[in-house]
C-alpha positions in Angstrom: 27.4 -40.8 -38.3 30.0 -40.4 -41.0 32.6 -39.4 -38.4 31.8 -42.4 -36.2 32.2 -44.7 -39.2 35.6 -43.1 -40.0 36.7 -43.6 -36.4 35.7 -47.3 -36.5 37.5 -47.8 -39.8 40.6 -46.1 -38.4 40.5 -48.4 -35.4 40.3 -51.5 -37.6 43.0 -50.2 -39.9 45.3 -49.6 -36.9 44.9 -53.1 -35.7 45.6 -54.6 -39.1 48.6 -52.3 -39.6 50.0 -53.4 -36.2 49.4 -57.1 -36.7 46.7 -57.1 -34.0 44.6 -59.9 -35.5 44.2 -63.6 -35.6 44.9 -65.4 -38.9 42.1 -67.8 -39.7 43.2 -69.0 -43.1 46.5 -68.5 -44.9 46.8 -68.7 -48.7 49.7 -67.9 -50.9 48.5 -64.5 -51.9 45.9 -63.6 -49.2 45.0 -64.2 -45.6 41.6 -64.3 -43.9 41.9 -62.6 -40.5 39.7 -61.7 -37.5 40.2 -58.5 -35.6 39.2 -58.8 -32.0 38.5 -62.5 -32.7 35.1 -61.4 -34.1 35.4 -59.1 -37.2 36.5 -60.8 -40.4 38.6 -59.2 -43.2 40.4 -60.6 -46.2 43.8 -59.1 -46.8 45.4 -59.5 -50.2 49.2 -59.8 -49.8 50.4 -60.2 -53.4 54.1 -60.4 -54.2 55.3 -57.2 -52.5 54.2 -54.5 -50.1 52.7 -52.3 -52.8 50.0 -54.9 -53.6 48.6 -55.1 -50.0 44.9 -54.2 -49.6 41.7 -55.3 -48.1 40.4 -57.7 -50.7 36.7 -57.3 -51.3 36.5 -59.9 -54.1 36.6 -62.9 -51.7 34.0 -61.3 -49.4 33.5 -61.7 -45.8 34.8 -58.3 -44.8 33.1 -56.8 -41.8 33.1 -53.4 -43.3 34.8 -51.6 -46.2 38.1 -49.9 -45.3 40.0 -47.2 -47.2 43.3 -48.2 -48.9 46.4 -48.3 -46.9 49.2 -45.7 -47.5 52.5 -47.0 -48.9 54.1 -46.8 -45.4 51.2 -48.7 -43.8 51.5 -51.4 -46.5 55.2 -51.8 -45.7 54.4 -52.3 -42.0 51.7 -54.9 -42.9 54.2 -56.6 -45.2 56.7 -56.9 -42.4 54.0 -58.5 -40.1 53.0 -61.0 -42.8 56.6 -61.8 -43.9 57.1 -64.3 -41.1 53.7 -65.8 -41.8 54.8 -66.5 -45.4 58.0 -68.1 -44.2 56.2 -70.2 -41.6 53.6 -71.4 -44.1 55.8 -71.9 -47.2 55.9 -75.7 -46.9 52.1 -75.9 -46.2 51.4 -73.8 -49.3 53.7 -76.0 -51.4 52.0 -79.1 -50.2 48.5 -77.6 -50.7 49.4 -76.6 -54.3 50.7 -80.2 -55.0 47.4 -81.6 -53.7 45.3 -79.2 -55.8 47.3 -80.1 -58.9 47.0 -83.8 -58.2 43.3 -83.5 -57.8 43.0 -81.5 -61.1 45.1 -84.1 -62.9 42.9 -86.9 -61.6 39.8 -85.1 -62.9 41.4 -84.6 -66.3 42.5 -88.2 -66.5 38.9 -89.3 -65.8 37.5 -87.4 -68.8 
């Protein structure tokens, strides 16, 4: 059973490393993805490649995965680099909306 689990983990990791997933939600520091359009994972992106890992804190991961090697993290970082660029304006506008909402709440106290 252990070997089967390791094989399945390896298959999911390979798909994530190769960018073979669908992005469901993009945030500044993490993305919610689906592998095979069915199996959810949260991927922490951080500020550079060394910070990339499956993020268990947000939940929703189909199964736990081992940490990526530094080389794998660099490949993932390259795949997500364009996502970051494409979503930069959306992230900026989202932050502005969050801050406006927080300010409105503070003003109503």
